[in-house]
N, C-alpha and C positions, 0 to 999 in steps of 0.2 A: 126501407132500404138503407137509410142513413144509420138507423139503429144497428142493423146487422153489420154494417161496415165499421161502426164505432166499436161493437163488441169484438170483432176480429182484430182491430187495431190494438185494443187493450190487451187481448190474449197474446198477441205478438210481442208487445212491449214487455209483458210479464215474463214470457219465455226468454226473450233476449236478456232481460235483467238477471234471470236465474242462471243463464249461461255465462254472463260476464262477471257476476258477483264473485264466484270462486277465484277467477283469474285475478281480479282486483285485490281480493283478500290475500292471495298468494304473493302478489307483487308487494303489498304492504308488509307482509311478514318477511319477505326477502330483504326489503329495505331496512326493516328493523333489525334483522339478523346481521346485516352488513354493518349497521351502525354499532350494534353490540359487539361485533368482532373487533372493532378498533378500541384499543385500550389507551385512554388519554394519558395515563401515567407513563406507560411505555413509550408512547409517541413523544411526549415532552422530554423524556430521558434521552432518547436517540437524537432528537433535534438539538437539544442543548449541548450534548457531547460532540456532535458533528460541528456545531458552530464554535465550540471551545477549541476543537482540534484545528480548525481553519484559522482561528485567531492566533493560535500559538505557532502554527506551521510556518507561515510566511516570514515573520521576523525571526523565528527559530532557525530556519534554514539559512537565512541571510547572515545571522550572527555565527552560527555553527560553522558554516563554510567560509564566509567572508573574513572573519577575524583570524582564521588560520592561514590566510594568504597574505601576500604583500598588500601594502596600503593602496597601491594603484588599482588593484582589481576589485576593491570592495564595492564601489559604486556600480561597476559593470555587472557584478554578480547580483546585486540587489535589483537592478533593472531586468536582468534575465529571469530572476525568480518570479517577480510580479507579472512580467510578460507571459511567462509559461503558465502561471495560474489562470490568466485571462484566456489564453488559447485553449487550454485543457477544459475550462468551464464551458466554453461555447461548443467545442467538439463533443464533450460528454453528453450535453443535452441534445445536440443534433443527431448523433449517430453512435457515439461511444457506449452509452448505457444499453442500447438495444443490442449491440454486438456482444456485450458482456453478459447481460441479464435478461435479454428478451426471451420469448417462449422457446423452450428447448426443443430442438428438432433432431439433428444428427448427433448432437453433442459436441460439435466443433465450433459453432458460432450461434449466438442467440438469434432468434427470429426478428423480423423487421417490424413487429407490432408496436414497439415503443420508440420508433423514430420520432424525434422532436417531442418525446414524452406524450404522444397522442393517445395511446391505448394502454393505460396502466390499470392494474387491478386495484380495487378499493383497499385491499389488505395484501401485504406481501406474504406469499405462501410460507407457512411454517412460523408465522409471527402474529402479533396483534397490533402492528403498526402499519399505517398507510404506506403504499409503495412509494409515494412521493418522498416520504421521510427516508426511506431506504435509498432513494436516488441521491439525496443530499449526503448521506453517510458515504456512499460509494464515490461520490464526487470528491470528497475530502481525501479518500484513499488514493484516487487518481492524481490529485494535485500533489500529494506526498511523493508518490512514485516518480513522477516527472520532475518535481522540484529537486529531488535528491541528485539528479543527474548534473546539476549545475557545477558540482565539484569536479566532474570529469574533464571539463574544458576550462578550468580555472585559469585566468590570466591570459588566455589565448583564443577563446571562442569568439566567433563573429556573430553578433546579434542577429544579423540577417539570415544566418544559417540556423542559429539556435532555435528560434521560434517555430519555423516550419518543421524542423526535425522533431521537436517535442510533440507537435501535433501528429505527425506520422507515427512516431513511436507509440503514442497512446493507442492508436488504431491498429497498428501492425503487431506490436509486441504485447502491450499491457491488456487490452480488451480480450483477445483470445485466451490468454493465461487466466484472467479473472473468470471467464466463462468455464474453462476446463476444470477449475478447482472450486470456485464459489458459485457459479451460475448453473449447476446441474450438468456440467459437461463430462467428458469421458474420463478424465483423470480421477475425479472424485467418485462419480457414479459407477464406473466399471472397475477401476483398479482399487479404489478406496483410499487414495492419497488424502492426507489430513493437513490442513493449514488453516488454523483458526483465525489468525490475525495478521497474516501477510509475510511470513518468513520466506516463502517461495514467491508468491504473487507480486509482492512489493519489493522486498529487500534483495532477494537473490537476483531477481530480474534486473533491478537497478544496478547492483554490483557488477554483474556480468556485462551488462550494457556499458557501464563505465569503463571496464577493461577494454572492450572493443573500441570505444571512442578514443581512449587514450592512445591505443596502439595506432589507430588510423590518423589521429591528429598530430602525434609526436609530442615530445617533451617541451616544456617551457624554455624560452631562450635563456633564462637565468639558471636553469636546472643543470646545464652542462658543466659549469665550473665547480660547484660544490653541491652535488646532488643530495648528499645526506643532510647537509645544513639547510638547504632549501626545503627538503621534504618535511623537516621538523620545525621549520620557522613559523612565525606568526606575528602579526603586528600587535595583537591584543588578546593574549591567552585567556584573560579574565572574561572578555566578551564572548569568546568562543565557548567557554564553560557556561555562561548565561544562556547562550543559544542552545546548548545541550539540555539545560534544564527546561527550556520551553518545548523542545522536541520531545523530551521525556514525558511531559504532561500531555502533549498532543498524541503520542503513541499510546499512552495509557487510556486516554479518552476514546480513541478509535477502537482499541481492543475491547474495552468494556461495552461500547456501543454496538460492537459486532454481535453481541449476544442477543440484541434486539428486544431486551426486556430489562426492567429495573428489578433484578432478581438476585438470588444467591450466586448464580453463575457470573453475573457482572461483578459482584463484590469479590469473588474468588479471583477473577481475572485481574482486578486492580491490585490485590495483594500480591499475586504471583508476579505481575509486572514490576512492582516496586522492589521485591526482594531479588529478582533476577538482575535488574539493573544495578542494585546495590552491591551484590556479590561480584558482578562483572567489573564494576568501577574499582572496588577495593583490590581485586586480583591484579588488574592491569597497573594500578598505582603501586602495589607491592613489587611487581616485576620491574617497573621503572626505577624504583628506589634501590633495588638490589643490583640491577645491571648498570645503571648510570650513576648511582650514588646520591640521587636526589629525586624527590617526587615532583611532578609537574602537572599543571591543569590539563594539558592535552592528554596525558595518560588517564586521568580521571574521566575526561570527556569520552574518549574512545572506548574505555572499558564499560561505562554505563550504557552506551549505545549498543555495543556488541552483546552484552548480557541481555538487554531487553529484546534485541532482534532474535537472538538464539532461542529465547523462551516463547516467542510469539507463535510458533507453529502449533503448540499445544497449550496455549495460555490458560484457557478455561478448564482444561482436562487434567492439568497437573495438580498434585498436592504441593503446598508451599515449599517443602523440602526438595522436591524434584525440580521446582522452578529455580531454586537457588543453585542446584547442581547444573542445570542447563545454562544459567547465566555464567557460572564459573568456567565450565568447559568452553562455552562460546567465546568468552574473553581470551582464554588461553589459545584456542585455535586461531582466533583473529590476530592476536599478537604475533604468533609464529608466521602467519601469512603476511602480515605487514612487514616483518623483517625480511622475508624472502622477496617480496615485491620491491622493497627498497634496494636489496642487494642486486636485483636484476635491473636496476636503474629505470624502472617503470614509474612514470610521473603520476602516481596516484595522490594528487594534491590533498584531497580531503579524506583519504583512507576509505573511500567508498568500496573498493574491491574487497578489502579485508574485513572491515567492520560490518558492512551490509551484505556483500556477496558471500564471502566465506562463512561468516557467522550465521547467515540465513540458511545456507545449505546444511551446515552442521546442526543447526536447530531443527531443521526438518527431519534429519536422521535421528536426532535425540528423542523426538516425539514418539517414535515407535516403541522403545522400551519404557519410557517414563510415564506414558498414559496407562500403563498396566494397573489393574486393580490391586495387585499385590504391593504396589508402591504407593498406594493411596490415590491413584488416578481414577478417572471415570470408567476405565476399561475400554475394550475394543468393541467396535461395531459388530453387528450380527454377521457371522461368516468370516470374521477376521481374527487373527491370532498374532502372536509376536513375530513369527517368521514371515507370514504373509504381509503384515504391516511394514516390516523392514523393506521387503521387496517393493511394496507400493510406494513407500517414501523414496526409495532409491530411483525407481523409474520416474516418479514425479520430478525429482531433482534433476535427473538427466534430461528430461524433456524441457524443463525450464531453462537449463543452461544452453541447450542446443537452440531452442526457439529464440531466446533472448539474443544470443550471439548472431545468428543468421538474420533475424529481423532488424536488429540494430544496424548491422552492416548495410543491409539493403536500404533502410531509411536514410542513413547518413550519406551514402554515396549518391542516392537519388537527388537529395537536396544539394549536394556538393557539385552536381552537374550544372547547377544554375548559379549558385553563389559559393565562394570559398568557405571552407570550414573554420579557418582561423584568420585572425587579423595579421597584418604584415608585421615583421619583426620590429620596425621602427615604432609603430604604435604600441607594440607589446612592451617595449622598454620604456618609452616616454609616458609621462602622466597624461591621460586623455582628458578632453574637455567635455563634461556632461552638463549641458544647459537644459 
């Protein structure tokens, strides 16, 4: 009896082993495939450039914006910039990333799978890098977009309003736009809107939002007496130019990292960004020399940023000559916009509306013809052509403008119901105490 039971037990164990073995082998193969799918070189490339961008962004924004303002506002803007980076970092991990890049459902918002980064894929789809590395890269982009806004309320923003507003702005304005264009949402997937490195998602949204904030908040107290002098003044033009250089490096790093591979596409992106910024800088510098009789650091700074922003929509898809043309046109358009804004007595203290908003929108439209294969570009996606791409870019730009304006107004007024948007005039004029 015991022998019969033992033989049956052995047969059952053998059968169970035969049933389980293929599953175990399959699991081991899947694990091996997942490990093989991650490219350590690409991962290191993305992580290093994301870290480099963050290291350059914070001091770059502080110098680029702060040194272009009065001396009193410098410490306030530095505090706001670092505070915004902290708020955005926490919110991006909590819920921002999943709203922008969670599983695609309707195409309007990402799914909730990545709340607190709990359910991330081993490898980001379409790449050979872990999704956590992709999270770090997109966090740097979010910090850039929100940090740019500090120029909109320069010398008059209330820190108690600034920080909660920046958090709401990231969730209401930035995350949906990132999903629609970069996260598999409806603008890119259904219409075919192209934005390789943030012309629409980052720069146009920040520029339009800055315009709304400026109009809601009103001009600086010292702007009324000599608006043109105040608009072009700055305590340390050389430091502002140093900040531009740091932001230049940060934007190049982010643009190259957005290719998600240490490849020829990344190298092309770097070269295109360099020549676009260079052409924009020289064009604005030349215009300043002709119109005012002298070249100045602010012209070089604004031109470099405008050229780089304008080329960012099709950064990796352009030929270098097309990138130069995009930078040149972007700087020209931004210069005209800056003159019109100044003539309208709009207090765009850091030229955000012109250099980032207008140049970003212009760059998005320039991407349609300049990515054509006949001009040395990578060509259009399947089913797209010149006319259809122009329509896709125009619709995408219109959506970004409308959503940024409406979302910014909602977020700004919601916070303003609790705390005032700006400091009182006495504090604005007097030197504050930052302990």
